[in-house]
C-alpha positions in Angstrom: -14.4 -22.1 -6.0 -13.7 -19.7 -8.8 -11.7 -16.5 -7.8 -13.5 -13.1 -8.3 -12.3 -11.7 -11.5 -10.5 -8.3 -12.0 -13.1 -5.8 -13.6 -12.5 -5.0 -17.3 -11.7 -1.4 -16.6 -8.9 -2.3 -14.1 -7.5 -5.1 -16.2 -4.6 -3.0 -17.9 -3.4 -2.1 -14.1 -3.7 -5.6 -13.2 -1.7 -7.0 -16.2 1.0 -4.2 -15.7 1.1 -5.2 -11.9 1.6 -9.0 -12.9 4.2 -7.9 -15.5 6.1 -5.9 -12.8 6.0 -8.8 -10.5 7.2 -11.3 -12.9 10.2 -8.7 -13.9 11.1 -8.4 -10.3 9.8 -4.7 -10.0 8.1 -5.5 -6.7 7.5 -1.9 -5.5 5.9 -0.9 -8.8 3.7 -4.2 -8.7 2.6 -3.4 -5.1 1.5 0.2 -6.2 -0.4 -1.1 -9.2 -2.1 -4.0 -7.3 -3.0 -2.0 -4.4 -4.6 0.6 -6.8 -6.6 -2.3 -8.3 -7.8 -3.6 -4.9 -8.9 -0.1 -3.7 -11.3 -0.1 -6.7 -12.2 -3.7 -6.5 -11.6 -5.2 -3.0 -12.9 -8.7 -4.1 -10.4 -9.2 -6.9 -8.9 -12.4 -5.3 -5.9 -12.7 -8.0 -4.9 -9.1 -7.6 -4.9 -9.7 -3.7 -2.9 -12.9 -4.2 -0.2 -11.2 -6.3 -0.1 -8.2 -4.1 0.7 -10.4 -1.1 3.4 -12.3 -3.2 4.9 -9.0 -4.2 5.1 -7.7 -0.8 6.6 -11.0 0.5 9.2 -10.9 -2.3 10.1 -7.2 -1.6 10.4 -7.9 2.2 12.7 -11.0 1.3 14.8 -8.9 -1.1 15.6 -6.2 1.6 14.6 -7.3 5.0 14.5 -4.5 7.7 17.0 -4.5 10.7 15.7 -5.6 14.0 15.7 -1.9 15.1 13.5 -0.8 12.0 11.2 -3.8 12.7 10.8 -2.6 16.4 10.2 0.9 15.2 7.5 -0.2 12.7 5.8 -2.3 15.4 5.6 0.9 17.6 4.5 3.0 14.7 1.9 0.7 13.6 0.1 0.4 17.0 -2.3 3.4 16.5 -3.0 2.2 12.9 -3.9 -1.4 14.3 -6.1 0.4 16.7 -7.8 2.2 14.0 -8.2 -0.9 12.0 -9.8 -2.5 15.1 -12.3 0.4 15.5 -13.3 0.3 11.9 -14.0 -3.4 12.2 -16.1 -2.9 15.3 -18.0 0.0 13.5 -18.8 -2.3 10.7 -16.5 -0.4 8.2 -14.9 -3.7 7.0 -13.5 -2.3 3.7 -11.7 0.5 5.5 -10.3 -2.1 8.1 -9.1 -4.3 5.1 -7.1 -1.4 3.6 -5.6 -0.5 6.8 -4.5 -4.2 7.4 -3.1 -4.5 4.1 -1.2 -1.4 4.5 0.2 -2.7 7.9 1.2 -5.9 6.1 3.3 -4.0 3.7 5.3 -2.8 6.8 5.1 -6.5 8.4 4.3 -9.0 5.7 5.2 -11.9 8.0 3.0 -10.8 10.9 0.9 -13.7 11.9 -1.5 -11.6 14.0 -2.1 -9.1 11.2 -2.8 -11.9 8.6 -5.3 -13.4 11.1 -7.1 -10.1 11.6 -7.1 -9.4 7.9 -8.7 -12.9 7.2 -11.2 -12.5 9.8 -12.2 -9.0 8.5 -12.3 -10.4 4.9 -14.6 -13.1 6.1 -16.9 -10.5 7.8 -16.9 -8.5 4.5 -18.0 -11.7 2.8 -14.8 -11.8 0.6 -14.4 -15.5 1.3 -12.0 -16.1 -1.6 -9.6 -13.6 -0.2 -10.0 -14.8 3.4 -9.1 -18.4 2.2 -5.9 -17.1 0.4 -4.9 -15.2 3.5 -5.1 -18.2 5.7 -3.3 -20.2 3.2 -0.5 -17.4 3.2 -0.3 -17.4 7.0 0.0 -21.3 6.8 2.8 -20.9 4.3 4.7 -18.9 6.9 3.7 -21.1 10.0 2.2 -24.5 8.9 1.3 -25.3 12.6 -0.7 -22.2 13.3 -3.8 -24.1 14.8 -6.3 -21.0 14.7 -5.4 -20.5 11.0 -5.8 -24.3 10.4 -9.1 -24.2 12.2 -10.6 -21.2 10.3 -9.4 -22.5 6.9 -10.8 -25.9 7.7 -14.2 -24.4 8.7 -14.3 -22.1 5.5 -13.2 -24.8 3.2 -16.0 -27.0 4.6 -18.7 -24.3 4.2 -17.6 -23.9 0.6 -17.5 -27.6 -0.3 -13.6 -27.9 -0.2 -13.9 -31.1 1.6 -10.4 -32.3 1.0 -8.8 -29.1 2.1 -11.0 -29.1 5.3 -9.9 -32.7 6.0 -6.3 -31.9 5.6 -6.6 -28.9 8.0 -8.5 -31.0 10.8 -6.1 -33.8 10.3 -3.2 -31.4 10.8 -4.8 -30.0 14.0 -5.1 -33.6 15.2 -1.4 -34.3 14.7 -0.7 -31.2 16.7 -3.3 -31.8 19.5 -4.6 -35.3 19.4 -7.6 -34.6 21.7 -8.9 -31.5 19.9 -12.7 -32.1 20.1 -13.8 -29.8 17.2 -11.3 -31.2 14.8 -12.5 -34.8 15.6 -16.2 -33.8 15.2 -15.4 -31.9 12.0 -13.8 -35.1 10.6 -16.7 -37.2 11.6 -19.0 -34.6 9.9 -16.9 -34.8 6.7 -17.2 -38.6 6.6 -20.8 -38.4 7.0 -21.1 -35.8 4.2 -18.8 -38.0 2.0 -21.3 -40.9 2.6 -24.2 -38.8 1.7 -22.6 -37.5 -1.3 -21.8 -41.0 -2.5 -25.4 -42.0 -1.8 -26.5 -39.2 -4.2 -24.2 -39.9 -7.0 -25.0 -43.7 -6.9 
């Protein structure tokens, strides 16, 4: 599963963004990496570092509960706009809106789920995978994220990651039929693969 590379023309901005991130200039890193992603939405590494920079920036100066409440209210029309864009098939625009919202609320499970789903619809599967992983770093027991990540990993041949996701679901919900069936499918797939390599 190779990550989609940053185009050569945007490489200088990406490198400066990484440099800013490693030096702790998170705001500058966010600006540069956002610029890269606007030009190349499927640049997976740029998206990964953008999300990390936003998380670090948020951790460095977390907003007060009052500011968080204000941001939630302020973000409602933009969330609605992103949803409308998604319904109208404007996936790239919706992705930009969700990523902008995540700069305000980087630990929002709902926003991360919507971003990941929109990335999947836009066929940016590397980015969707990374977004589910980010959500699970915040909330390891998020069943919907585990389920979607498991399905996506399975589809892309990441059998070990898929198995981990479905086993985790079963530790949380022992009678989850989809997780049980998915593990049986993975076992059968493993047997078939062994048969081909023999």
